[in-house]
C-alpha positions in Angstrom: 39.6 130.5 127.4 37.1 133.3 129.0 38.9 135.6 130.5 36.9 136.0 134.1 35.6 139.5 134.6 35.3 141.2 137.9 34.2 145.2 139.1 35.7 148.3 140.8 32.8 147.9 144.0 32.3 152.2 145.1 33.9 153.2 147.8 34.0 156.9 146.6 32.4 160.4 147.9 29.6 160.2 145.3 28.0 157.0 147.0 26.6 155.8 150.3 28.5 153.4 151.5 26.3 151.9 153.0 22.8 151.2 150.2 24.9 151.7 147.5 28.2 149.1 147.9 26.0 146.1 149.0 23.0 147.3 146.0 26.8 147.1 143.4 27.9 143.5 144.4 23.9 142.1 144.5 23.6 143.7 140.7 27.0 142.7 140.1 27.0 138.8 140.9 23.9 138.8 139.2 24.7 140.6 135.9 27.7 138.0 135.8 30.9 139.7 137.3 33.3 137.2 138.6 35.1 139.3 141.8 34.1 142.0 143.7 38.0 144.4 144.4 38.2 147.4 146.2 41.6 149.2 147.0 43.2 151.1 149.5 43.5 155.7 149.2 43.2 156.9 153.5 43.2 160.1 152.6 43.8 163.3 150.3 46.5 166.1 151.3 45.5 169.0 150.9 47.7 170.7 149.5 49.6 167.7 148.4 53.3 167.5 148.7 53.5 164.7 146.2 52.1 163.9 142.9 49.6 161.1 142.1 51.2 157.7 142.5 54.8 159.7 143.1 54.9 161.4 139.8 55.6 165.3 139.9 52.9 167.9 139.2 50.1 165.3 139.2 47.1 166.0 140.8 45.3 163.8 143.4 41.4 163.1 141.4 39.1 165.0 143.6 36.8 161.9 144.0 39.9 159.9 146.7 38.6 163.3 149.2 36.3 160.3 150.7 37.1 156.3 150.2 35.7 153.7 152.1 38.0 151.2 154.0 38.7 148.5 152.5 38.0 145.5 154.1 34.7 147.4 155.9 34.1 147.9 151.9 34.2 143.7 151.1 32.8 142.9 154.3 29.6 144.8 153.2 29.6 143.0 150.0 30.6 139.1 151.0 27.3 139.7 154.0 24.9 139.6 150.5 26.9 137.4 148.0 27.5 133.8 147.2 28.9 133.2 144.3 31.6 136.4 142.8 35.5 136.3 144.4 36.0 138.8 147.0 39.3 141.1 146.1 41.9 143.7 147.4 43.9 145.6 144.2 45.4 146.9 146.4 45.8 146.5 150.2 48.8 148.9 150.6 50.0 146.2 153.4 52.6 148.7 155.0 49.9 150.9 156.9 48.3 147.9 158.3 50.0 145.9 161.4 50.9 142.5 160.2 49.2 140.7 162.4 45.8 142.2 163.0 45.2 142.6 159.4 46.0 138.4 158.8 43.3 138.0 161.2 41.0 140.5 159.2 41.9 138.5 156.3 41.8 135.7 157.8 38.5 136.0 159.4 35.9 137.6 155.7 37.6 134.5 154.2 36.3 132.3 156.8 33.3 134.2 157.0 32.6 134.2 153.2 32.9 130.5 152.4 37.0 131.1 151.1 36.3 133.7 148.8 38.8 136.8 149.8 42.2 137.6 147.5 44.3 139.4 148.5 46.0 142.4 146.4 49.0 143.4 148.8 51.2 146.4 147.7 54.0 148.8 149.3 51.8 151.8 148.5 53.3 155.6 147.4 52.2 158.1 149.3 54.7 159.9 151.6 51.6 161.9 154.0 50.0 158.1 154.1 52.4 156.4 155.8 53.3 159.7 157.9 49.2 159.3 158.9 49.5 155.5 159.3 52.3 153.4 158.2 54.3 151.0 160.6 57.3 152.0 159.4 58.9 154.2 157.4 59.1 154.6 153.4 62.0 153.6 153.1 61.4 149.8 155.0 58.1 149.4 152.3 59.6 146.2 151.4 60.9 144.3 154.2 57.5 145.3 156.4 56.0 142.9 152.9 58.2 141.2 153.5 56.8 140.4 157.1 53.3 140.8 156.4 54.6 137.4 154.3 55.5 135.5 156.9 53.3 137.1 159.5 49.8 135.7 157.1 51.2 132.3 156.4 52.0 131.9 159.7 48.9 132.9 160.9 46.7 131.1 158.5 48.4 128.1 158.9 47.7 125.3 161.8 48.5 126.9 165.1 50.4 126.7 167.8 51.3 129.7 165.3 55.0 131.0 166.6 56.7 133.8 165.2 59.2 136.1 165.5 60.4 139.3 163.6 61.2 143.2 163.2 58.0 144.2 164.2 55.7 141.7 165.0 56.0 138.6 167.9 53.7 136.1 168.2 54.3 133.2 171.2 53.1 129.9 170.5 49.0 130.5 170.7 46.0 129.1 168.8 44.6 131.6 166.5 41.3 131.9 164.7 39.3 131.5 163.1 41.2 130.2 160.2 40.5 130.9 156.3 38.1 128.8 154.6 41.2 127.5 152.2 44.7 129.0 151.7 43.9 132.7 150.7 45.6 133.8 147.3 48.4 136.3 147.4 48.8 138.6 144.5 51.5 141.1 144.1 52.9 143.2 141.7 56.4 142.3 139.8 57.6 146.4 139.4 61.4 146.1 139.4 63.5 142.9 139.6 63.2 142.3 143.4 59.1 143.2 143.4 59.8 140.2 140.6 61.3 137.8 142.9 59.3 138.4 145.3 56.4 137.6 143.8 57.5 134.6 141.9 59.4 133.1 145.0 57.0 134.2 147.7 52.9 134.9 145.8 50.2 133.0 144.7 49.8 135.7 141.2 50.7 138.9 139.5 48.4 142.6 139.7 49.3 144.6 137.1 48.0 148.0 135.7 47.3 148.2 132.5 48.9 150.6 130.6 49.5 149.5 126.9 48.7 145.4 125.9 51.8 145.3 124.2 53.6 146.6 127.9 51.4 144.0 129.8 52.7 141.4 127.1 56.3 142.0 127.3 56.2 142.2 132.0 54.1 138.4 131.7 56.4 137.3 129.1 59.6 138.6 131.5 57.8 137.3 134.4 57.0 133.9 133.3 60.6 133.5 132.0 61.7 134.6 136.0 59.0 131.9 137.2 60.9 129.2 135.2 64.5 130.4 136.1 63.5 130.3 139.5 62.5 127.0 139.0 59.3 128.0 140.2 56.0 124.7 140.3 52.7 126.4 140.3 50.7 128.6 137.8 51.2 132.5 137.9 47.5 133.7 139.0 47.1 137.2 137.4 44.3 140.0 137.3 44.5 143.0 135.3 43.4 146.0 137.1 42.1 148.2 135.1 41.1 151.8 135.8 39.1 153.3 133.3 38.2 157.2 132.7 34.5 156.5 130.9 33.6 159.1 128.3 30.0 158.7 127.0 30.5 159.2 123.7 34.1 158.4 122.0 36.9 160.0 123.1 38.4 161.6 119.9 42.1 162.7 119.3 45.8 160.9 119.5 46.1 161.1 122.8 43.6 158.8 124.2 45.1 156.3 127.2 44.2 152.6 126.7 41.3 152.9 128.7 39.5 156.2 128.2 36.9 156.5 126.4 33.4 155.0 125.3 32.0 151.9 126.3 33.2 150.9 122.7 36.4 152.1 122.9 36.9 150.6 126.9 35.7 147.5 125.4 37.9 147.6 122.5 40.9 148.2 124.7 39.3 145.1 126.7 39.4 142.3 124.2 43.1 144.0 123.8 45.1 142.5 126.5 42.5 139.6 127.5 44.9 138.5 123.5 47.7 138.3 126.1 46.6 135.6 128.3 45.8 136.8 131.5 43.0 134.7 133.4 41.0 137.8 134.8 39.8 141.8 134.4 39.3 144.2 136.9 37.6 146.9 135.4 37.2 150.2 137.4 34.6 152.3 136.9 33.3 154.0 139.8 34.7 157.2 139.5 33.3 159.1 136.4 29.5 158.8 137.1 26.8 160.0 139.2 25.3 157.9 141.4 25.4 153.8 142.6 22.0 153.6 140.0 24.6 154.6 137.1 27.5 153.1 137.6 25.7 150.1 137.8 23.8 150.5 134.6 26.9 151.4 133.0 28.7 147.7 135.0 26.2 145.6 132.7 26.1 147.9 129.4 30.6 146.6 129.8 29.9 142.8 130.8 27.5 142.4 128.3 29.8 143.8 125.6 33.0 142.9 126.1 31.1 139.2 126.7 29.7 140.2 123.0 32.9 140.9 121.4 34.3 138.1 123.0 35.9 138.4 126.0 
C-alpha cells in the first residue's frame, strides 16, 4: 500500500500568508500531495518562561514569532483546491471555546466538500493558556473531553442539546452540518490519552521521533484497541517536522528528518515501513520563501515516490 503524503502549509513569519498559502496549496495538490496541514502557535513569549514543548532550556525557534491562524489558513487553502484533505496538526483544543470550534470545523467541512481532518491536542505552553485558555492548564484533559462531546452533538442531528462544565446548548438547530463525519485524530502520549483515542477518536496523530519508537507505539496502541474491544481500524497520520539542510548533514548527532532531501527521504522510507497510512511532511521552517518551499516540496515528493514511499 502506498503511503499517503501530506504537506504543511506556509504559516510562519517569512511568508505572505494571503498570497503564499493559496499558491503553495494549489502547487501541492498539483504535485500530488494528498493532504494539506496547519499547526497552531498563538504567541511567542519574550522572554520565554518555559522551554519549547515544556522542555527546560529548549529555546523556541525564531520562526514561531508569527504563525498564522490555523483555520484561516485552511480556509485560504480550501478555496483554491478540490481534492486534498485539509488537516489540523494540531489545534490546541483548550485554547478554543468548544461550541465555536465545533461550528467552525463543520462550516469548513461543508464548504470544502467534506475534506476536513481535525487533529486535536492539549498543548503545553502555560503562556498560551494564560492568554487564551478556557480553563486552567491542569484541566486540559477535561476540556478536550468536553470538546469531543460538543463536536459529536453539534455535528449530529438537530435538535442539538448539551450540558457540560463549559458548554450549555439549549435544544437548537445548529448548522451547517459537516458534509460527512469529520475524522478526529488524537495523540497517545500517556495511558489516559491512549484510552481516549481508542475509545473516542477516528485515529492517531503521532510525531516522528524514530522508526523503532514509532513501531513500538503503534503496536501498543493496536493491542490496547483490541483489549478495549474497538471494532473500527485506527486511522493514522504521522507528523514529520523536518530540519532541512541543502547539503547532507554530517555527524553522529543527526536527528530523524534532519538533513538533505536524500536524508529526509531515507527517514521517510524507514518510517513508512511501520505501516501508518499517511505522513505529513512540514518543510516550511528552513526555507526562504514560498517559491523555495514549493520547489523543495516537489523534490521531496518525487524522490519519496521514486524510493517506494
